N, CA, C and O atoms as a Tripos MOL2 file, in Angstrom:
@<TRIPOS>MOLECULE
protein
  180   179    45     0     0
PROTEIN
NO_CHARGES

@<TRIPOS>ATOM
      1 N          12.8700   12.0070    6.5370 N.3       1 MET1
      2 CA         12.4670   10.8940    5.7080 C.3       1 MET1
      3 C          13.0540    9.5830    6.2170 C.2       1 MET1
      4 O          12.4370    8.5340    6.0350 O.2       1 MET1
      5 N          14.1930    9.6080    6.8310 N.am      2 GLY2
      6 CA         14.8270    8.3790    7.2950 C.3       2 GLY2
      7 C          13.9490    7.5850    8.2630 C.2       2 GLY2
      8 O          13.8870    6.3580    8.1790 O.2       2 GLY2
      9 N          13.2670    8.2820    9.1860 N.am      3 GLU3
     10 CA         12.4360    7.5830   10.1650 C.3       3 GLU3
     11 C          11.2160    6.9640    9.4940 C.2       3 GLU3
     12 O          10.8690    5.8230    9.7990 O.2       3 GLU3
     13 N          10.5630    7.6760    8.6020 N.am      4 ILE4
     14 CA          9.3940    7.1490    7.9030 C.3       4 ILE4
     15 C           9.8030    5.9540    7.0370 C.2       4 ILE4
     16 O           9.1010    4.9450    6.9900 O.2       4 ILE4
     17 N          10.9200    6.0750    6.3660 N.am      5 GLU5
     18 CA         11.4100    4.9660    5.5320 C.3       5 GLU5
     19 C          11.6800    3.7350    6.3980 C.2       5 GLU5
     20 O          11.3720    2.6140    5.9910 O.2       5 GLU5
     21 N          12.2360    3.9260    7.5570 N.am      6 LYS6
     22 CA         12.5240    2.8220    8.4740 C.3       6 LYS6
     23 C          11.2220    2.1660    8.9470 C.2       6 LYS6
     24 O          11.1580    0.9430    9.0740 O.2       6 LYS6
     25 N          10.1930    2.9650    9.2060 N.am      7 LEU7
     26 CA          8.9010    2.4270    9.6330 C.3       7 LEU7
     27 C           8.1770    1.7100    8.4900 C.2       7 LEU7
     28 O           7.4910    0.7130    8.7160 O.2       7 LEU7
     29 N           8.3270    2.2090    7.2860 N.am      8 ALA8
     30 CA          7.6070    1.6510    6.1340 C.3       8 ALA8
     31 C           8.2160    0.3480    5.6310 C.2       8 ALA8
     32 O           7.5080   -0.4530    5.0210 O.2       8 ALA8
     33 N           9.4890    0.1130    5.8640 N.am      9 LYS9
     34 CA         10.1790   -1.0600    5.3080 C.3       9 LYS9
     35 C           9.4960   -2.3820    5.6770 C.2       9 LYS9
     36 O           9.3010   -3.2080    4.7850 O.2       9 LYS9
     37 N           9.1200   -2.6330    6.9460 N.am     10 PRO10
     38 CA          8.4490   -3.8950    7.2530 C.3      10 PRO10
     39 C           7.0960   -4.0480    6.5200 C.2      10 PRO10
     40 O           6.7220   -5.1540    6.1280 O.2      10 PRO10
     41 N           6.3930   -2.9600    6.3470 N.am     11 ILE11
     42 CA          5.1180   -3.0140    5.6110 C.3      11 ILE11
     43 C           5.3700   -3.3190    4.1490 C.2      11 ILE11
     44 O           4.6590   -4.1220    3.5460 O.2      11 ILE11
     45 N           6.3690   -2.6870    3.5820 N.am     12 TYR12
     46 CA          6.7760   -2.9480    2.2010 C.3      12 TYR12
     47 C           7.1340   -4.4200    2.0120 C.2      12 TYR12
     48 O           6.7140   -5.0590    1.0480 O.2      12 TYR12
     49 N           7.9150   -4.9400    2.9480 N.am     13 ASP13
     50 CA          8.3060   -6.3520    2.8780 C.3      13 ASP13
     51 C           7.1020   -7.2680    2.9820 C.2      13 ASP13
     52 O           7.0320   -8.2790    2.2830 O.2      13 ASP13
     53 N           6.1440   -6.9270    3.8520 N.am     14 TRP14
     54 CA          4.9310   -7.7290    4.0010 C.3      14 TRP14
     55 C           4.1410   -7.7690    2.6910 C.2      14 TRP14
     56 O           3.6670   -8.8270    2.2750 O.2      14 TRP14
     57 N           4.0030   -6.5990    2.0400 N.am     15 ILE15
     58 CA          3.2650   -6.5430    0.7750 C.3      15 ILE15
     59 C           3.9610   -7.4170   -0.2770 C.2      15 ILE15
     60 O           3.3020   -8.1430   -1.0210 O.2      15 ILE15
     61 N           5.2850   -7.3450   -0.3320 N.am     16 LYS16
     62 CA          6.0290   -8.1520   -1.3150 C.3      16 LYS16
     63 C           5.7750   -9.6430   -1.1070 C.2      16 LYS16
     64 O           5.6840  -10.3930   -2.0790 O.2      16 LYS16
     65 N           5.6600  -10.0840    0.1490 N.am     17 GLU17
     66 CA          5.4610  -11.4980    0.4600 C.3      17 GLU17
     67 C           4.0040  -11.9310    0.3800 C.2      17 GLU17
     68 O           3.7290  -13.0700    0.0020 O.2      17 GLU17
     69 N           3.0630  -11.0580    0.7240 N.am     18 ASN18
     70 CA          1.6700  -11.4510    0.8730 C.3      18 ASN18
     71 C           0.7050  -10.7830   -0.0870 C.2      18 ASN18
     72 O          -0.4540  -11.1870   -0.1820 O.2      18 ASN18
     73 N           1.1570   -9.7860   -0.7860 N.am     19 GLY19
     74 CA          0.2580   -9.0330   -1.6410 C.3      19 GLY19
     75 C           0.5220   -9.3200   -3.1050 C.2      19 GLY19
     76 O           1.0920  -10.3510   -3.4620 O.2      19 GLY19
     77 N           0.1030   -8.4050   -3.9320 N.am     20 ASN20
     78 CA          0.3280   -8.4560   -5.3700 C.3      20 ASN20
     79 C           0.4820   -7.0310   -5.8620 C.2      20 ASN20
     80 O           0.4010   -6.1080   -5.0520 O.2      20 ASN20
     81 N           0.7000   -6.8050   -7.1500 N.am     21 PRO21
     82 CA          0.9200   -5.4360   -7.6230 C.3      21 PRO21
     83 C          -0.2570   -4.4760   -7.3770 C.2      21 PRO21
     84 O          -0.1170   -3.2650   -7.5480 O.2      21 PRO21
     85 N          -1.4080   -5.0190   -6.9770 N.am     22 HIS22
     86 CA         -2.5840   -4.1790   -6.7660 C.3      22 HIS22
     87 C          -2.8600   -3.9160   -5.2900 C.2      22 HIS22
     88 O          -3.8370   -3.2420   -4.9610 O.2      22 HIS22
     89 N          -2.0250   -4.4310   -4.3970 N.am     23 THR23
     90 CA         -2.2150   -4.2620   -2.9530 C.3      23 THR23
     91 C          -1.7070   -2.8920   -2.5160 C.2      23 THR23
     92 O          -0.6500   -2.4290   -2.9430 O.2      23 THR23
     93 N          -2.5010   -2.2590   -1.6480 N.am     24 GLN24
     94 CA         -2.1250   -0.9810   -1.0760 C.3      24 GLN24
     95 C          -2.3350   -1.0370    0.4270 C.2      24 GLN24
     96 O          -3.2420   -1.7240    0.8970 O.2      24 GLN24
     97 N          -1.5250   -0.3360    1.1770 N.am     25 VAL25
     98 CA         -1.7400   -0.1520    2.6080 C.3      25 VAL25
     99 C          -1.9610    1.3340    2.8090 C.2      25 VAL25
    100 O          -1.1490    2.1680    2.4080 O.2      25 VAL25
    101 N          -3.0900    1.6450    3.4460 N.am     26 ILE26
    102 CA         -3.4440    3.0520    3.7100 C.3      26 ILE26
    103 C          -3.4210    3.2200    5.2180 C.2      26 ILE26
    104 O          -4.1460    2.5370    5.9410 O.2      26 ILE26
    105 N          -2.5900    4.1260    5.6840 N.am     27 ILE27
    106 CA         -2.4630    4.3750    7.1200 C.3      27 ILE27
    107 C          -2.9260    5.8010    7.4140 C.2      27 ILE27
    108 O          -2.4280    6.7650    6.8320 O.2      27 ILE27
    109 N          -3.8800    5.9090    8.3200 N.am     28 THR28
    110 CA         -4.3550    7.2110    8.7680 C.3      28 THR28
    111 C          -4.1380    7.2880   10.2810 C.2      28 THR28
    112 O          -3.6050    6.3570   10.8840 O.2      28 THR28
    113 N          -4.5440    8.3770   10.8750 N.am     29 SER29
    114 CA         -4.4080    8.5150   12.3290 C.3      29 SER29
    115 C          -5.3750    7.6250   13.0880 C.2      29 SER29
    116 O          -5.2550    7.4740   14.3040 O.2      29 SER29
    117 N          -6.3420    7.0270   12.3810 N.am     30 GLU30
    118 CA         -7.3650    6.2150   13.0330 C.3      30 GLU30
    119 C          -7.3320    4.7390   12.6440 C.2      30 GLU30
    120 O          -7.9230    3.9210   13.3480 O.2      30 GLU30
    121 N          -6.6630    4.3660   11.5500 N.am     31 GLN31
    122 CA         -6.6990    2.9690   11.1270 C.3      31 GLN31
    123 C          -5.6220    2.6360   10.1160 C.2      31 GLN31
    124 O          -5.0020    3.5200    9.5240 O.2      31 GLN31
    125 N          -5.4160    1.3620    9.9360 N.am     32 LEU32
    126 CA         -4.5590    0.8440    8.8830 C.3      32 LEU32
    127 C          -5.4510   -0.0610    8.0310 C.2      32 LEU32
    128 O          -6.1060   -0.9570    8.5630 O.2      32 LEU32
    129 N          -5.4830    0.1630    6.7240 N.am     33 ARG33
    130 CA         -6.3000   -0.6450    5.8170 C.3      33 ARG33
    131 C          -5.4340   -1.2540    4.7560 C.2      33 ARG33
    132 O          -4.5630   -0.5870    4.1980 O.2      33 ARG33
    133 N          -5.6630   -2.5230    4.4660 N.am     34 VAL34
    134 CA         -5.0300   -3.1900    3.3500 C.3      34 VAL34
    135 C          -6.1100   -3.3240    2.2880 C.2      34 VAL34
    136 O          -7.1510   -3.9390    2.5220 O.2      34 VAL34
    137 N          -5.8570   -2.7420    1.1130 N.am     35 THR35
    138 CA         -6.8320   -2.7610    0.0400 C.3      35 THR35
    139 C          -6.2260   -3.3630   -1.2200 C.2      35 THR35
    140 O          -5.0090   -3.5010   -1.3400 O.2      35 THR35
    141 N          -7.0940   -3.7160   -2.1500 N.am     36 GLU36
    142 CA         -6.6340   -4.2720   -3.4090 C.3      36 GLU36
    143 C          -7.5760   -3.7960   -4.5160 C.2      36 GLU36
    144 O          -8.7890   -3.9880   -4.4300 O.2      36 GLU36
    145 N          -7.0200   -3.1840   -5.5420 N.am     37 ASP37
    146 CA         -7.8320   -2.7650   -6.6690 C.3      37 ASP37
    147 C          -8.2650   -3.9970   -7.4600 C.2      37 ASP37
    148 O          -7.4760   -4.9160   -7.6780 O.2      37 ASP37
    149 N          -9.5090   -4.0030   -7.8800 N.am     38 VAL38
    150 CA        -10.0290   -5.0840   -8.7060 C.3      38 VAL38
    151 C          -9.9470   -4.7100  -10.1740 C.2      38 VAL38
    152 O          -9.6130   -5.5390  -11.0210 O.2      38 VAL38
    153 N         -10.2570   -3.4380  -10.4710 N.am     39 LEU39
    154 CA        -10.2610   -2.9920  -11.8570 C.3      39 LEU39
    155 C          -9.9650   -1.5070  -11.8820 C.2      39 LEU39
    156 O         -10.4920   -0.7540  -11.0630 O.2      39 LEU39
    157 N          -9.1430   -1.0870  -12.7940 N.am     40 GLY40
    158 CA         -8.8810    0.3260  -12.9870 C.3      40 GLY40
    159 C          -8.6880    0.6110  -14.4540 C.2      40 GLY40
    160 O          -7.8470   -0.0060  -15.1080 O.2      40 GLY40
    161 N          -9.4520    1.5290  -14.9680 N.am     41 ILE41
    162 CA         -9.3710    1.8960  -16.3800 C.3      41 ILE41
    163 C          -9.1650    3.4020  -16.4610 C.2      41 ILE41
    164 O         -10.0430    4.1650  -16.0580 O.2      41 ILE41
    165 N          -8.0190    3.8420  -16.9760 N.am     42 PRO42
    166 CA         -7.8220    5.2850  -17.1040 C.3      42 PRO42
    167 C          -8.7710    5.8600  -18.1690 C.2      42 PRO42
    168 O          -8.9310    5.2910  -19.2490 O.2      42 PRO42
    169 N          -9.3720    6.9570  -17.8520 N.am     43 MET43
    170 CA        -10.3190    7.5870  -18.7720 C.3      43 MET43
    171 C          -9.6410    8.7710  -19.4580 C.2      43 MET43
    172 O          -9.1410    9.6750  -18.7890 O.2      43 MET43
    173 N          -9.6250    8.7670  -20.7730 N.am     44 LYS44
    174 CA         -9.0380    9.8730  -21.5320 C.3      44 LYS44
    175 C         -10.1550   10.6750  -22.1610 C.2      44 LYS44
    176 O         -11.1820   10.1340  -22.5690 O.2      44 LYS44
    177 N          -9.9330   11.9710  -22.2300 N.am     45 GLU45
    178 CA        -10.9500   12.8300  -22.8310 C.3      45 GLU45
    179 C         -10.6110   13.1060  -24.2580 C.2      45 GLU45
    180 O         -11.3490   13.8150  -24.9420 O.2      45 GLU45
@<TRIPOS>BOND
     1     1     2 1
     2     2     3 1
     3     3     4 2
     4     3     5 am
     5     5     6 1
     6     6     7 1
     7     7     8 2
     8     7     9 am
     9     9    10 1
    10    10    11 1
    11    11    12 2
    12    11    13 am
    13    13    14 1
    14    14    15 1
    15    15    16 2
    16    15    17 am
    17    17    18 1
    18    18    19 1
    19    19    20 2
    20    19    21 am
    21    21    22 1
    22    22    23 1
    23    23    24 2
    24    23    25 am
    25    25    26 1
    26    26    27 1
    27    27    28 2
    28    27    29 am
    29    29    30 1
    30    30    31 1
    31    31    32 2
    32    31    33 am
    33    33    34 1
    34    34    35 1
    35    35    36 2
    36    35    37 am
    37    37    38 1
    38    38    39 1
    39    39    40 2
    40    39    41 am
    41    41    42 1
    42    42    43 1
    43    43    44 2
    44    43    45 am
    45    45    46 1
    46    46    47 1
    47    47    48 2
    48    47    49 am
    49    49    50 1
    50    50    51 1
    51    51    52 2
    52    51    53 am
    53    53    54 1
    54    54    55 1
    55    55    56 2
    56    55    57 am
    57    57    58 1
    58    58    59 1
    59    59    60 2
    60    59    61 am
    61    61    62 1
    62    62    63 1
    63    63    64 2
    64    63    65 am
    65    65    66 1
    66    66    67 1
    67    67    68 2
    68    67    69 am
    69    69    70 1
    70    70    71 1
    71    71    72 2
    72    71    73 am
    73    73    74 1
    74    74    75 1
    75    75    76 2
    76    75    77 am
    77    77    78 1
    78    78    79 1
    79    79    80 2
    80    79    81 am
    81    81    82 1
    82    82    83 1
    83    83    84 2
    84    83    85 am
    85    85    86 1
    86    86    87 1
    87    87    88 2
    88    87    89 am
    89    89    90 1
    90    90    91 1
    91    91    92 2
    92    91    93 am
    93    93    94 1
    94    94    95 1
    95    95    96 2
    96    95    97 am
    97    97    98 1
    98    98    99 1
    99    99   100 2
   100    99   101 am
   101   101   102 1
   102   102   103 1
   103   103   104 2
   104   103   105 am
   105   105   106 1
   106   106   107 1
   107   107   108 2
   108   107   109 am
   109   109   110 1
   110   110   111 1
   111   111   112 2
   112   111   113 am
   113   113   114 1
   114   114   115 1
   115   115   116 2
   116   115   117 am
   117   117   118 1
   118   118   119 1
   119   119   120 2
   120   119   121 am
   121   121   122 1
   122   122   123 1
   123   123   124 2
   124   123   125 am
   125   125   126 1
   126   126   127 1
   127   127   128 2
   128   127   129 am
   129   129   130 1
   130   130   131 1
   131   131   132 2
   132   131   133 am
   133   133   134 1
   134   134   135 1
   135   135   136 2
   136   135   137 am
   137   137   138 1
   138   138   139 1
   139   139   140 2
   140   139   141 am
   141   141   142 1
   142   142   143 1
   143   143   144 2
   144   143   145 am
   145   145   146 1
   146   146   147 1
   147   147   148 2
   148   147   149 am
   149   149   150 1
   150   150   151 1
   151   151   152 2
   152   151   153 am
   153   153   154 1
   154   154   155 1
   155   155   156 2
   156   155   157 am
   157   157   158 1
   158   158   159 1
   159   159   160 2
   160   159   161 am
   161   161   162 1
   162   162   163 1
   163   163   164 2
   164   163   165 am
   165   165   166 1
   166   166   167 1
   167   167   168 2
   168   167   169 am
   169   169   170 1
   170   170   171 1
   171   171   172 2
   172   171   173 am
   173   173   174 1
   174   174   175 1
   175   175   176 2
   176   175   177 am
   177   177   178 1
   178   178   179 1
   179   179   180 2
@<TRIPOS>SUBSTRUCTURE
     1 MET1         2 RESIDUE 1 A MET
     2 GLY2         6 RESIDUE 1 A GLY
     3 GLU3        10 RESIDUE 1 A GLU
     4 ILE4        14 RESIDUE 1 A ILE
     5 GLU5        18 RESIDUE 1 A GLU
     6 LYS6        22 RESIDUE 1 A LYS
     7 LEU7        26 RESIDUE 1 A LEU
     8 ALA8        30 RESIDUE 1 A ALA
     9 LYS9        34 RESIDUE 1 A LYS
    10 PRO10       38 RESIDUE 1 A PRO
    11 ILE11       42 RESIDUE 1 A ILE
    12 TYR12       46 RESIDUE 1 A TYR
    13 ASP13       50 RESIDUE 1 A ASP
    14 TRP14       54 RESIDUE 1 A TRP
    15 ILE15       58 RESIDUE 1 A ILE
    16 LYS16       62 RESIDUE 1 A LYS
    17 GLU17       66 RESIDUE 1 A GLU
    18 ASN18       70 RESIDUE 1 A ASN
    19 GLY19       74 RESIDUE 1 A GLY
    20 ASN20       78 RESIDUE 1 A ASN
    21 PRO21       82 RESIDUE 1 A PRO
    22 HIS22       86 RESIDUE 1 A HIS
    23 THR23       90 RESIDUE 1 A THR
    24 GLN24       94 RESIDUE 1 A GLN
    25 VAL25       98 RESIDUE 1 A VAL
    26 ILE26      102 RESIDUE 1 A ILE
    27 ILE27      106 RESIDUE 1 A ILE
    28 THR28      110 RESIDUE 1 A THR
    29 SER29      114 RESIDUE 1 A SER
    30 GLU30      118 RESIDUE 1 A GLU
    31 GLN31      122 RESIDUE 1 A GLN
    32 LEU32      126 RESIDUE 1 A LEU
    33 ARG33      130 RESIDUE 1 A ARG
    34 VAL34      134 RESIDUE 1 A VAL
    35 THR35      138 RESIDUE 1 A THR
    36 GLU36      142 RESIDUE 1 A GLU
    37 ASP37      146 RESIDUE 1 A ASP
    38 VAL38      150 RESIDUE 1 A VAL
    39 LEU39      154 RESIDUE 1 A LEU
    40 GLY40      158 RESIDUE 1 A GLY
    41 ILE41      162 RESIDUE 1 A ILE
    42 PRO42      166 RESIDUE 1 A PRO
    43 MET43      170 RESIDUE 1 A MET
    44 LYS44      174 RESIDUE 1 A LYS
    45 GLU45      178 RESIDUE 1 A GLU
């Protein structure tokens, strides 16, 4: 976990400075995406 945490810290810092509470960074083996939710409503049954 230490190595992943070390790698994630700069991304975390970037989100804090440039994003908002709805910003997400998704990293896969093929790309890095910065996304932002516009609306989310939990559905209860």
